[in-house]
C-alpha positions, 0 to 999 in steps of 0.5 A: 499499499506504499504511496507515492510520496508529496506531490505538487497537488499538496504544495502550499507555496509557504516553503517551510509549510511544504518541506515539513508537510513532504516529512511528513507524509515520506514518514506516513509512507515510511511506515507503509512500506514497513508494515507491506514488508511485513515489519514487526509490532514493535518496529511498527509501534515506534514508527507510528510514534515516530510519526506521531512525535513528528506530527505533533512538533509540526502542529506546534510550530503550525499554531505558534506561527498562526498566534502570531500571525492573528489568524483567525480560525485558530482553535477549530485547526487547533480542535483538527490537530488534537483530534488527529493526535488522538486517534493516532495514539488511540491507534498505536496503543492498540496496535500495541496491545494486538487489539488490531492489526489493520496496519494498511488502513491505518497507514492509509487513514493516516495518509488520508487525514494528512492530505485533507488536512493540508488541502482544508485547512493548511490550505486556507493558512497559506492563502491567509498569509498570501492575501497578507492578512497576516499580522507583523510576525516575523519570517514564516518559520514552522519547524526544528 
């Protein structure tokens, strides 16, 4: 079920966000490849934990930027971030306990959610930045 990676259809024309999104989707693809290769449950759990941490780091940085720029839809955007992290943690825990073995479905869920989030809420934020509505905050800095 390995995916094809980053595509121009996901570009927001915000270089730092695009780099981070590309890295997250590459990590999701690596998880999917590990599933396809029959990796152990422990390895899949470790990869999923790393993916969760990557998403959390990105979300934290993105939320700081949104606050600094006065993004008016910050709270709903944060709610989406929290929802995904919560769902991913629940799935990781279920994978670790052996109560689920839907790894292909899990990899697809993460990828689809990320793509929909990039094309929807993140695209709205990028548009907000492009329209010059952003406050006087410093240059874009969404990452580590």
